[in-house]
N, CA, C, O and CB atoms as a CASP TS submission, in Angstrom:
PFRMAT TS
TARGET T0000
AUTHOR 0000-0000-0000
METHOD Language model
MODEL 1
PARENT N/A
ATOM      1  N   UNK     1     -28.241  54.967  89.847  1.00  0.00           N
ATOM      2  CA  UNK     1     -28.103  54.104  88.680  1.00  0.00           C
ATOM      3  C   UNK     1     -29.320  53.188  88.617  1.00  0.00           C
ATOM      4  O   UNK     1     -29.683  52.556  89.609  1.00  0.00           O
ATOM      5  CB  UNK     1     -26.776  53.276  88.738  1.00  0.00           C
ATOM      6  N   UNK     2     -29.927  53.124  87.483  1.00  0.00           N
ATOM      7  CA  UNK     2     -31.132  52.311  87.327  1.00  0.00           C
ATOM      8  C   UNK     2     -30.778  50.877  86.945  1.00  0.00           C
ATOM      9  O   UNK     2     -29.659  50.587  86.522  1.00  0.00           O
ATOM     10  CB  UNK     2     -32.058  52.925  86.272  1.00  0.00           C
ATOM     11  N   UNK     3     -31.749  49.997  87.102  1.00  0.00           N
ATOM     12  CA  UNK     3     -31.564  48.608  86.690  1.00  0.00           C
ATOM     13  C   UNK     3     -31.292  48.532  85.193  1.00  0.00           C
ATOM     14  O   UNK     3     -30.513  47.691  84.744  1.00  0.00           O
ATOM     15  CB  UNK     3     -32.800  47.764  87.054  1.00  0.00           C
ATOM     16  N   UNK     4     -31.923  49.399  84.427  1.00  0.00           N
ATOM     17  CA  UNK     4     -31.716  49.403  82.973  1.00  0.00           C
ATOM     18  C   UNK     4     -30.266  49.709  82.635  1.00  0.00           C
ATOM     19  O   UNK     4     -29.684  49.079  81.753  1.00  0.00           O
ATOM     20  CB  UNK     4     -32.642  50.427  82.296  1.00  0.00           C
ATOM     21  N   UNK     5     -29.685  50.669  83.330  1.00  0.00           N
ATOM     22  CA  UNK     5     -28.275  51.012  83.094  1.00  0.00           C
ATOM     23  C   UNK     5     -27.381  49.831  83.459  1.00  0.00           C
ATOM     24  O   UNK     5     -26.447  49.509  82.725  1.00  0.00           O
ATOM     25  CB  UNK     5     -27.868  52.268  83.912  1.00  0.00           C
ATOM     26  N   UNK     6     -27.664  49.188  84.586  1.00  0.00           N
ATOM     27  CA  UNK     6     -26.865  48.020  84.986  1.00  0.00           C
ATOM     28  C   UNK     6     -26.948  46.910  83.940  1.00  0.00           C
ATOM     29  O   UNK     6     -25.938  46.290  83.609  1.00  0.00           O
ATOM     30  CB  UNK     6     -27.337  47.490  86.352  1.00  0.00           C
ATOM     31  N   UNK     7     -28.133  46.664  83.427  1.00  0.00           N
ATOM     32  CA  UNK     7     -28.295  45.621  82.418  1.00  0.00           C
ATOM     33  C   UNK     7     -27.598  46.004  81.110  1.00  0.00           C
ATOM     34  O   UNK     7     -27.000  45.152  80.452  1.00  0.00           O
ATOM     35  CB  UNK     7     -29.784  45.355  82.164  1.00  0.00           C
ATOM     36  N   UNK     8     -27.673  47.267  80.738  1.00  0.00           N
ATOM     37  CA  UNK     8     -26.964  47.718  79.539  1.00  0.00           C
ATOM     38  C   UNK     8     -25.464  47.519  79.686  1.00  0.00           C
ATOM     39  O   UNK     8     -24.805  47.071  78.748  1.00  0.00           O
ATOM     40  CB  UNK     8     -27.273  49.191  79.253  1.00  0.00           C
ATOM     41  N   UNK     9     -24.917  47.846  80.848  1.00  0.00           N
ATOM     42  CA  UNK     9     -23.478  47.676  81.079  1.00  0.00           C
ATOM     43  C   UNK     9     -23.098  46.198  81.059  1.00  0.00           C
ATOM     44  O   UNK     9     -22.034  45.834  80.557  1.00  0.00           O
ATOM     45  CB  UNK     9     -23.067  48.312  82.423  1.00  0.00           C
ATOM     46  N   UNK    10     -23.954  45.358  81.598  1.00  0.00           N
ATOM     47  CA  UNK    10     -23.678  43.921  81.580  1.00  0.00           C
ATOM     48  C   UNK    10     -23.642  43.401  80.152  1.00  0.00           C
ATOM     49  O   UNK    10     -22.785  42.586  79.811  1.00  0.00           O
ATOM     50  CB  UNK    10     -24.730  43.157  82.396  1.00  0.00           C
ATOM     51  N   UNK    11     -24.565  43.865  79.316  1.00  0.00           N
ATOM     52  CA  UNK    11     -24.560  43.445  77.898  1.00  0.00           C
ATOM     53  C   UNK    11     -23.286  43.913  77.201  1.00  0.00           C
ATOM     54  O   UNK    11     -22.688  43.160  76.432  1.00  0.00           O
ATOM     55  CB  UNK    11     -25.803  44.004  77.158  1.00  0.00           C
ATOM     56  N   UNK    12     -22.867  45.150  77.466  1.00  0.00           N
ATOM     57  CA  UNK    12     -21.631  45.676  76.863  1.00  0.00           C
ATOM     58  C   UNK    12     -20.431  44.851  77.296  1.00  0.00           C
ATOM     59  O   UNK    12     -19.592  44.495  76.469  1.00  0.00           O
ATOM     60  CB  UNK    12     -21.421  47.155  77.250  1.00  0.00           C
ATOM     61  N   UNK    13     -20.342  44.548  78.570  1.00  0.00           N
ATOM     62  CA  UNK    13     -19.231  43.750  79.075  1.00  0.00           C
ATOM     63  C   UNK    13     -19.243  42.353  78.463  1.00  0.00           C
ATOM     64  O   UNK    13     -18.199  41.833  78.069  1.00  0.00           O
ATOM     65  CB  UNK    13     -19.291  43.659  80.602  1.00  0.00           C
ATOM     66  N   UNK    14     -20.412  41.757  78.385  1.00  0.00           N
ATOM     67  CA  UNK    14     -20.537  40.426  77.803  1.00  0.00           C
ATOM     68  C   UNK    14     -20.081  40.415  76.346  1.00  0.00           C
ATOM     69  O   UNK    14     -19.365  39.506  75.924  1.00  0.00           O
ATOM     70  CB  UNK    14     -21.980  39.936  77.905  1.00  0.00           C
ATOM     71  N   UNK    15     -20.492  41.417  75.582  1.00  0.00           N
ATOM     72  CA  UNK    15     -20.066  41.500  74.161  1.00  0.00           C
ATOM     73  C   UNK    15     -18.559  41.675  74.053  1.00  0.00           C
ATOM     74  O   UNK    15     -17.927  41.062  73.193  1.00  0.00           O
ATOM     75  CB  UNK    15     -20.778  42.674  73.443  1.00  0.00           C
ATOM     76  N   UNK    16     -17.981  42.495  74.906  1.00  0.00           N
ATOM     77  CA  UNK    16     -16.533  42.719  74.866  1.00  0.00           C
ATOM     78  C   UNK    16     -15.770  41.450  75.236  1.00  0.00           C
ATOM     79  O   UNK    16     -14.777  41.105  74.596  1.00  0.00           O
ATOM     80  CB  UNK    16     -16.141  43.862  75.812  1.00  0.00           C
ATOM     81  N   UNK    17     -16.237  40.767  76.263  1.00  0.00           N
ATOM     82  CA  UNK    17     -15.555  39.545  76.693  1.00  0.00           C
ATOM     83  C   UNK    17     -15.701  38.415  75.688  1.00  0.00           C
ATOM     84  O   UNK    17     -14.844  37.534  75.619  1.00  0.00           O
ATOM     85  CB  UNK    17     -16.088  39.100  78.034  1.00  0.00           C
ATOM     86  N   UNK    18     -16.772  38.429  74.912  1.00  0.00           N
ATOM     87  CA  UNK    18     -16.983  37.383  73.902  1.00  0.00           C
ATOM     88  C   UNK    18     -15.908  37.422  72.824  1.00  0.00           C
ATOM     89  O   UNK    18     -15.718  36.438  72.108  1.00  0.00           O
ATOM     90  CB  UNK    18     -18.365  37.534  73.262  1.00  0.00           C
ATOM     91  N   UNK    19     -15.210  38.531  72.699  1.00  0.00           N
ATOM     92  CA  UNK    19     -14.157  38.659  71.688  1.00  0.00           C
ATOM     93  C   UNK    19     -12.849  38.009  72.120  1.00  0.00           C
ATOM     94  O   UNK    19     -11.960  37.802  71.294  1.00  0.00           O
ATOM     95  CB  UNK    19     -13.915  40.118  71.375  1.00  0.00           C
ATOM     96  N   UNK    20     -12.722  37.686  73.397  1.00  0.00           N
ATOM     97  CA  UNK    20     -11.487  37.085  73.892  1.00  0.00           C
ATOM     98  C   UNK    20     -11.316  35.670  73.363  1.00  0.00           C
ATOM     99  O   UNK    20     -12.284  34.915  73.270  1.00  0.00           O
ATOM    100  CB  UNK    20     -11.472  37.079  75.418  1.00  0.00           C
ATOM    101  N   UNK    21     -10.106  35.317  73.024  1.00  0.00           N
ATOM    102  CA  UNK    21      -9.770  33.972  72.568  1.00  0.00           C
ATOM    103  C   UNK    21      -8.619  33.462  73.416  1.00  0.00           C
ATOM    104  O   UNK    21      -7.709  34.219  73.756  1.00  0.00           O
ATOM    105  CB  UNK    21      -9.402  33.955  71.048  1.00  0.00           C
ATOM    106  N   UNK    22      -8.656  32.184  73.756  1.00  0.00           N
ATOM    107  CA  UNK    22      -7.651  31.601  74.620  1.00  0.00           C
ATOM    108  C   UNK    22      -7.000  30.411  73.932  1.00  0.00           C
ATOM    109  O   UNK    22      -7.678  29.631  73.263  1.00  0.00           O
ATOM    110  CB  UNK    22      -8.266  31.183  75.959  1.00  0.00           C
ATOM    111  N   UNK    23      -5.689  30.268  74.093  1.00  0.00           N
ATOM    112  CA  UNK    23      -4.994  29.129  73.484  1.00  0.00           C
ATOM    113  C   UNK    23      -5.223  27.862  74.307  1.00  0.00           C
ATOM    114  O   UNK    23      -5.715  27.923  75.434  1.00  0.00           O
ATOM    115  CB  UNK    23      -3.479  29.419  73.359  1.00  0.00           C
ATOM    116  N   UNK    24      -4.863  26.719  73.733  1.00  0.00           N
ATOM    117  CA  UNK    24      -4.917  25.454  74.454  1.00  0.00           C
ATOM    118  C   UNK    24      -4.058  25.596  75.705  1.00  0.00           C
ATOM    119  O   UNK    24      -3.027  26.268  75.672  1.00  0.00           O
ATOM    120  CB  UNK    24      -4.430  24.258  73.559  1.00  0.00           C
ATOM    121  N   UNK    25      -4.455  24.996  76.767  1.00  0.00           N
ATOM    122  CA  UNK    25      -5.402  23.903  76.896  1.00  0.00           C
ATOM    123  C   UNK    25      -6.852  24.347  77.173  1.00  0.00           C
ATOM    124  O   UNK    25      -7.691  23.500  77.480  1.00  0.00           O
ATOM    125  CB  UNK    25      -4.947  22.998  77.988  1.00  0.00           C
ATOM    126  N   UNK    26      -7.160  25.612  77.076  1.00  0.00           N
ATOM    127  CA  UNK    26      -8.535  26.057  77.315  1.00  0.00           C
ATOM    128  C   UNK    26      -9.425  25.523  76.200  1.00  0.00           C
ATOM    129  O   UNK    26      -9.222  25.830  75.025  1.00  0.00           O
ATOM    130  CB  UNK    26      -8.620  27.616  77.394  1.00  0.00           C
ATOM    131  N   UNK    27     -10.401  24.731  76.580  1.00  0.00           N
ATOM    132  CA  UNK    27     -11.292  24.125  75.589  1.00  0.00           C
ATOM    133  C   UNK    27     -12.680  24.757  75.602  1.00  0.00           C
ATOM    134  O   UNK    27     -13.368  24.777  74.582  1.00  0.00           O
ATOM    135  CB  UNK    27     -11.407  22.632  75.837  1.00  0.00           C
ATOM    136  N   UNK    28     -13.085  25.271  76.756  1.00  0.00           N
ATOM    137  CA  UNK    28     -14.426  25.828  76.878  1.00  0.00           C
ATOM    138  C   UNK    28     -14.400  27.093  77.724  1.00  0.00           C
ATOM    139  O   UNK    28     -13.725  27.159  78.751  1.00  0.00           O
ATOM    140  CB  UNK    28     -15.385  24.797  77.487  1.00  0.00           C
ATOM    141  N   UNK    29     -15.133  28.075  77.283  1.00  0.00           N
ATOM    142  CA  UNK    29     -15.328  29.305  78.043  1.00  0.00           C
ATOM    143  C   UNK    29     -16.814  29.597  77.982  1.00  0.00           C
ATOM    144  O   UNK    29     -17.418  29.535  76.911  1.00  0.00           O
ATOM    145  CB  UNK    29     -14.463  30.512  77.476  1.00  0.00           C
ATOM    146  N   UNK    30     -17.410  29.916  79.130  1.00  0.00           N
ATOM    147  CA  UNK    30     -18.838  30.181  79.114  1.00  0.00           C
ATOM    148  C   UNK    30     -19.137  31.563  79.676  1.00  0.00           C
ATOM    149  O   UNK    30     -18.397  32.095  80.503  1.00  0.00           O
ATOM    150  CB  UNK    30     -19.587  29.114  79.904  1.00  0.00           C
ATOM    151  N   UNK    31     -20.210  32.110  79.218  1.00  0.00           N
ATOM    152  CA  UNK    31     -20.685  33.414  79.672  1.00  0.00           C
ATOM    153  C   UNK    31     -22.076  33.211  80.258  1.00  0.00           C
ATOM    154  O   UNK    31     -23.016  32.910  79.522  1.00  0.00           O
ATOM    155  CB  UNK    31     -20.702  34.472  78.501  1.00  0.00           C
ATOM    156  N   UNK    32     -22.219  33.370  81.562  1.00  0.00           N
ATOM    157  CA  UNK    32     -23.527  33.171  82.174  1.00  0.00           C
ATOM    158  C   UNK    32     -24.616  34.057  81.569  1.00  0.00           C
ATOM    159  O   UNK    32     -25.795  33.708  81.607  1.00  0.00           O
ATOM    160  CB  UNK    32     -23.436  33.429  83.649  1.00  0.00           C
ATOM    161  N   UNK    33     -24.224  35.190  81.018  1.00  0.00           N
ATOM    162  CA  UNK    33     -25.229  36.046  80.386  1.00  0.00           C
ATOM    163  C   UNK    33     -25.794  35.397  79.126  1.00  0.00           C
ATOM    164  O   UNK    33     -26.893  35.742  78.692  1.00  0.00           O
ATOM    165  CB  UNK    33     -24.628  37.413  80.047  1.00  0.00           C
ATOM    166  N   UNK    34     -25.061  34.474  78.543  1.00  0.00           N
ATOM    167  CA  UNK    34     -25.552  33.805  77.338  1.00  0.00           C
ATOM    168  C   UNK    34     -26.629  32.778  77.670  1.00  0.00           C
ATOM    169  O   UNK    34     -27.574  32.610  76.900  1.00  0.00           O
ATOM    170  CB  UNK    34     -24.399  33.129  76.600  1.00  0.00           C
ATOM    171  N   UNK    35     -26.505  32.096  78.792  1.00  0.00           N
ATOM    172  CA  UNK    35     -27.471  31.043  79.096  1.00  0.00           C
ATOM    173  C   UNK    35     -28.357  31.350  80.300  1.00  0.00           C
ATOM    174  O   UNK    35     -29.336  30.643  80.536  1.00  0.00           O
ATOM    175  CB  UNK    35     -26.747  29.758  79.335  1.00  0.00           C
ATOM    176  N   UNK    36     -28.031  32.389  81.063  1.00  0.00           N
ATOM    177  CA  UNK    36     -28.807  32.680  82.273  1.00  0.00           C
ATOM    178  C   UNK    36     -29.233  34.141  82.326  1.00  0.00           C
ATOM    179  O   UNK    36     -29.366  34.716  83.407  1.00  0.00           O
ATOM    180  CB  UNK    36     -27.997  32.332  83.519  1.00  0.00           C
ATOM    181  N   UNK    37     -29.446  34.739  81.157  1.00  0.00           N
ATOM    182  CA  UNK    37     -29.805  36.158  81.130  1.00  0.00           C
ATOM    183  C   UNK    37     -31.125  36.425  81.845  1.00  0.00           C
ATOM    184  O   UNK    37     -31.227  37.389  82.603  1.00  0.00           O
ATOM    185  CB  UNK    37     -29.892  36.648  79.692  1.00  0.00           C
ATOM    186  N   UNK    38     -32.124  35.598  81.622  1.00  0.00           N
ATOM    187  CA  UNK    38     -33.456  35.858  82.201  1.00  0.00           C
ATOM    188  C   UNK    38     -33.422  35.933  83.732  1.00  0.00           C
ATOM    189  O   UNK    38     -33.943  36.901  84.286  1.00  0.00           O
ATOM    190  CB  UNK    38     -34.437  34.765  81.764  1.00  0.00           C
ATOM    191  N   UNK    39     -32.836  34.958  84.444  1.00  0.00           N
ATOM    192  CA  UNK    39     -32.805  35.098  85.904  1.00  0.00           C
ATOM    193  C   UNK    39     -31.920  36.248  86.367  1.00  0.00           C
ATOM    194  O   UNK    39     -32.218  36.908  87.363  1.00  0.00           O
ATOM    195  CB  UNK    39     -32.326  33.811  86.534  1.00  0.00           C
ATOM    196  N   UNK    40     -30.825  36.485  85.638  1.00  0.00           N
ATOM    197  CA  UNK    40     -29.959  37.609  85.980  1.00  0.00           C
ATOM    198  C   UNK    40     -30.722  38.930  85.841  1.00  0.00           C
ATOM    199  O   UNK    40     -30.680  39.772  86.738  1.00  0.00           O
ATOM    200  CB  UNK    40     -28.701  37.616  85.084  1.00  0.00           C
ATOM    201  N   UNK    41     -31.409  39.106  84.727  1.00  0.00           N
ATOM    202  CA  UNK    41     -32.172  40.333  84.500  1.00  0.00           C
ATOM    203  C   UNK    41     -33.278  40.487  85.536  1.00  0.00           C
ATOM    204  O   UNK    41     -33.535  41.597  86.002  1.00  0.00           O
ATOM    205  CB  UNK    41     -32.768  40.339  83.087  1.00  0.00           C
ATOM    206  N   UNK    42     -33.934  39.392  85.902  1.00  0.00           N
ATOM    207  CA  UNK    42     -34.979  39.464  86.932  1.00  0.00           C
ATOM    208  C   UNK    42     -34.392  39.919  88.264  1.00  0.00           C
ATOM    209  O   UNK    42     -34.996  40.730  88.965  1.00  0.00           O
ATOM    210  CB  UNK    42     -35.672  38.096  87.098  1.00  0.00           C
ATOM    211  N   UNK    43     -33.217  39.399  88.614  1.00  0.00           N
ATOM    212  CA  UNK    43     -32.549  39.789  89.858  1.00  0.00           C
ATOM    213  C   UNK    43     -32.187  41.271  89.827  1.00  0.00           C
ATOM    214  O   UNK    43     -32.463  42.002  90.778  1.00  0.00           O
ATOM    215  CB  UNK    43     -31.283  38.935  90.086  1.00  0.00           C
ATOM    216  N   UNK    44     -31.569  41.712  88.730  1.00  0.00           N
ATOM    217  CA  UNK    44     -31.159  43.115  88.621  1.00  0.00           C
ATOM    218  C   UNK    44     -32.375  44.034  88.634  1.00  0.00           C
ATOM    219  O   UNK    44     -32.351  45.083  89.277  1.00  0.00           O
ATOM    220  CB  UNK    44     -30.339  43.341  87.339  1.00  0.00           C
ATOM    221  N   UNK    45     -33.432  43.651  87.933  1.00  0.00           N
ATOM    222  CA  UNK    45     -34.643  44.480  87.935  1.00  0.00           C
ATOM    223  C   UNK    45     -35.263  44.581  89.331  1.00  0.00           C
ATOM    224  O   UNK    45     -35.823  45.614  89.699  1.00  0.00           O
ATOM    225  CB  UNK    45     -35.670  43.912  86.952  1.00  0.00           C
ATOM    226  N   UNK    46     -35.157  43.509  90.091  1.00  0.00           N
ATOM    227  CA  UNK    46     -35.747  43.522  91.436  1.00  0.00           C
ATOM    228  C   UNK    46     -34.882  44.276  92.437  1.00  0.00           C
ATOM    229  O   UNK    46     -35.391  45.075  93.222  1.00  0.00           O
ATOM    230  CB  UNK    46     -35.966  42.101  91.923  1.00  0.00           C
ATOM    231  N   UNK    47     -33.573  44.024  92.412  1.00  0.00           N
ATOM    232  CA  UNK    47     -32.692  44.574  93.436  1.00  0.00           C
ATOM    233  C   UNK    47     -31.764  45.682  92.941  1.00  0.00           C
ATOM    234  O   UNK    47     -31.093  46.328  93.747  1.00  0.00           O
ATOM    235  CB  UNK    47     -31.874  43.480  94.013  1.00  0.00           C
ATOM    236  N   UNK    48     -31.717  45.909  91.639  1.00  0.00           N
ATOM    237  CA  UNK    48     -30.775  46.881  91.101  1.00  0.00           C
ATOM    238  C   UNK    48     -31.314  48.291  90.993  1.00  0.00           C
ATOM    239  O   UNK    48     -30.558  49.218  90.701  1.00  0.00           O
ATOM    240  CB  UNK    48     -30.330  46.443  89.775  1.00  0.00           C
ATOM    241  N   UNK    49     -32.593  48.471  91.220  1.00  0.00           N
ATOM    242  CA  UNK    49     -33.178  49.808  91.127  1.00  0.00           C
ATOM    243  C   UNK    49     -32.876  50.592  92.404  1.00  0.00           C
ATOM    244  O   UNK    49     -32.610  50.015  93.458  1.00  0.00           O
ATOM    245  CB  UNK    49     -34.711  49.725  90.886  1.00  0.00           C
ATOM    246  N   UNK    50     -32.924  51.901  92.284  1.00  0.00           N
ATOM    247  CA  UNK    50     -32.725  52.756  93.447  1.00  0.00           C
ATOM    248  C   UNK    50     -31.287  53.189  93.609  1.00  0.00           C
ATOM    249  O   UNK    50     -30.394  52.692  92.923  1.00  0.00           O
ATOM    250  CB  UNK    50     -33.176  52.051  94.686  1.00  0.00           C
ATOM    251  N   UNK    51     -31.068  54.117  94.519  1.00  0.00           N
ATOM    252  CA  UNK    51     -29.718  54.665  94.714  1.00  0.00           C
ATOM    253  C   UNK    51     -28.765  53.634  95.327  1.00  0.00           C
ATOM    254  O   UNK    51     -29.150  52.821  96.167  1.00  0.00           O
ATOM    255  CB  UNK    51     -29.779  55.908  95.608  1.00  0.00           C
ATOM    256  N   UNK    52     -27.525  53.698  94.883  1.00  0.00           N
ATOM    257  CA  UNK    52     -26.481  52.799  95.385  1.00  0.00           C
ATOM    258  C   UNK    52     -25.224  53.623  95.657  1.00  0.00           C
ATOM    259  O   UNK    52     -24.948  54.598  94.959  1.00  0.00           O
ATOM    260  CB  UNK    52     -26.184  51.641  94.362  1.00  0.00           C
ATOM    261  N   UNK    53     -24.481  53.227  96.661  1.00  0.00           N
ATOM    262  CA  UNK    53     -23.168  53.826  96.886  1.00  0.00           C
ATOM    263  C   UNK    53     -22.102  53.019  96.158  1.00  0.00           C
ATOM    264  O   UNK    53     -21.119  53.575  95.668  1.00  0.00           O
ATOM    265  CB  UNK    53     -22.851  53.905  98.396  1.00  0.00           C
ATOM    266  N   UNK    54     -22.301  51.705  96.089  1.00  0.00           N
ATOM    267  CA  UNK    54     -21.324  50.804  95.483  1.00  0.00           C
ATOM    268  C   UNK    54     -22.065  49.749  94.670  1.00  0.00           C
ATOM    269  O   UNK    54     -23.103  49.242  95.096  1.00  0.00           O
ATOM    270  CB  UNK    54     -20.423  50.137  96.570  1.00  0.00           C
ATOM    271  N   UNK    55     -21.534  49.428  93.512  1.00  0.00           N
ATOM    272  CA  UNK    55     -22.050  48.320  92.712  1.00  0.00           C
ATOM    273  C   UNK    55     -20.870  47.418  92.382  1.00  0.00           C
ATOM    274  O   UNK    55     -19.889  47.866  91.788  1.00  0.00           O
ATOM    275  CB  UNK    55     -22.774  48.827  91.403  1.00  0.00           C
ATOM    276  N   UNK    56     -20.961  46.150  92.763  1.00  0.00           N
ATOM    277  CA  UNK    56     -19.924  45.181  92.441  1.00  0.00           C
ATOM    278  C   UNK    56     -20.328  44.481  91.166  1.00  0.00           C
ATOM    279  O   UNK    56     -21.428  43.937  91.070  1.00  0.00           O
ATOM    280  CB  UNK    56     -19.705  44.163  93.597  1.00  0.00           C
ATOM    281  N   UNK    57     -19.453  44.493  90.196  1.00  0.00           N
ATOM    282  CA  UNK    57     -19.753  43.895  88.902  1.00  0.00           C
ATOM    283  C   UNK    57     -18.813  42.732  88.669  1.00  0.00           C
ATOM    284  O   UNK    57     -17.595  42.876  88.774  1.00  0.00           O
ATOM    285  CB  UNK    57     -19.637  44.934  87.762  1.00  0.00           C
ATOM    286  N   UNK    58     -19.375  41.587  88.356  1.00  0.00           N
ATOM    287  CA  UNK    58     -18.556  40.414  88.093  1.00  0.00           C
ATOM    288  C   UNK    58     -19.280  39.175  88.547  1.00  0.00           C
ATOM    289  O   UNK    58     -20.475  39.203  88.838  1.00  0.00           O
ATOM    290  CB  UNK    58     -17.199  40.523  88.783  1.00  0.00           C
ATOM    291  N   UNK    59     -18.536  38.081  88.605  1.00  0.00           N
ATOM    292  CA  UNK    59     -19.149  36.851  89.093  1.00  0.00           C
ATOM    293  C   UNK    59     -18.145  36.104  89.930  1.00  0.00           C
ATOM    294  O   UNK    59     -16.935  36.249  89.758  1.00  0.00           O
ATOM    295  CB  UNK    59     -19.653  35.971  87.931  1.00  0.00           C
ATOM    296  N   UNK    60     -18.654  35.316  90.826  1.00  0.00           N
ATOM    297  CA  UNK    60     -17.823  34.490  91.682  1.00  0.00           C
ATOM    298  C   UNK    60     -18.020  33.045  91.240  1.00  0.00           C
ATOM    299  O   UNK    60     -19.003  32.417  91.632  1.00  0.00           O
ATOM    300  CB  UNK    60     -18.179  34.687  93.201  1.00  0.00           C
ATOM    301  N   UNK    61     -17.109  32.501  90.433  1.00  0.00           N
ATOM    302  CA  UNK    61     -17.330  31.153  89.931  1.00  0.00           C
ATOM    303  C   UNK    61     -17.371  30.112  91.041  1.00  0.00           C
ATOM    304  O   UNK    61     -18.223  29.225  91.011  1.00  0.00           O
ATOM    305  CB  UNK    61     -16.258  30.795  88.945  1.00  0.00           C
ATOM    306  N   UNK    62     -16.477  30.195  92.014  1.00  0.00           N
ATOM    307  CA  UNK    62     -16.504  29.285  93.150  1.00  0.00           C
ATOM    308  C   UNK    62     -16.744  27.839  92.755  1.00  0.00           C
ATOM    309  O   UNK    62     -16.746  27.511  91.569  1.00  0.00           O
ATOM    310  CB  UNK    62     -17.555  29.715  94.113  1.00  0.00           C
ATOM    311  N   UNK    63     -16.944  26.977  93.736  1.00  0.00           N
ATOM    312  CA  UNK    63     -17.150  25.566  93.433  1.00  0.00           C
ATOM    313  C   UNK    63     -18.537  25.256  92.874  1.00  0.00           C
ATOM    314  O   UNK    63     -18.749  24.171  92.332  1.00  0.00           O
ATOM    315  CB  UNK    63     -16.922  24.755  94.667  1.00  0.00           C
ATOM    316  N   UNK    64     -19.482  26.184  92.995  1.00  0.00           N
ATOM    317  CA  UNK    64     -20.859  25.928  92.556  1.00  0.00           C
ATOM    318  C   UNK    64     -21.312  26.890  91.469  1.00  0.00           C
ATOM    319  O   UNK    64     -22.513  27.038  91.242  1.00  0.00           O
ATOM    320  CB  UNK    64     -21.804  26.019  93.735  1.00  0.00           C
ATOM    321  N   UNK    65     -20.379  27.543  90.795  1.00  0.00           N
ATOM    322  CA  UNK    65     -20.739  28.461  89.721  1.00  0.00           C
ATOM    323  C   UNK    65     -21.609  29.597  90.211  1.00  0.00           C
ATOM    324  O   UNK    65     -21.386  30.131  91.297  1.00  0.00           O
ATOM    325  CB  UNK    65     -21.446  27.720  88.620  1.00  0.00           C
ATOM    326  N   UNK    66     -22.593  29.968  89.424  1.00  0.00           N
ATOM    327  CA  UNK    66     -23.444  31.106  89.769  1.00  0.00           C
ATOM    328  C   UNK    66     -24.404  30.796  90.908  1.00  0.00           C
ATOM    329  O   UNK    66     -25.088  31.697  91.394  1.00  0.00           O
ATOM    330  CB  UNK    66     -24.225  31.548  88.560  1.00  0.00           C
ATOM    331  N   UNK    67     -24.469  29.554  91.339  1.00  0.00           N
ATOM    332  CA  UNK    67     -25.393  29.182  92.405  1.00  0.00           C
ATOM    333  C   UNK    67     -24.877  29.595  93.773  1.00  0.00           C
ATOM    334  O   UNK    67     -25.619  29.550  94.754  1.00  0.00           O
ATOM    335  CB  UNK    67     -25.643  27.690  92.382  1.00  0.00           C
ATOM    336  N   UNK    68     -23.609  30.000  93.850  1.00  0.00           N
ATOM    337  CA  UNK    68     -23.045  30.395  95.132  1.00  0.00           C
ATOM    338  C   UNK    68     -23.525  31.786  95.487  1.00  0.00           C
ATOM    339  O   UNK    68     -23.368  32.713  94.693  1.00  0.00           O
ATOM    340  CB  UNK    68     -21.508  30.343  95.099  1.00  0.00           C
ATOM    341  N   UNK    69     -24.097  31.947  96.644  1.00  0.00           N
ATOM    342  CA  UNK    69     -24.585  33.263  97.080  1.00  0.00           C
ATOM    343  C   UNK    69     -23.924  33.680  98.365  1.00  0.00           C
ATOM    344  O   UNK    69     -24.209  34.759  98.884  1.00  0.00           O
ATOM    345  CB  UNK    69     -26.099  33.253  97.257  1.00  0.00           C
TER
END
């Protein structure tokens, strides 16, 4: 699987999730791909190329958001 394929799938997932609507008390929902696409794409382009046995897709919000590694 190439980095391009991974990025395409991430865009598809992001578009699909953007259609979700939540009732109160949810006031804000954010998509890291909307505000952090450039660093995400740089990471995927650097480390996402080449053969893989497993690809984990998603995010770990944790106490520090996307900064948790």
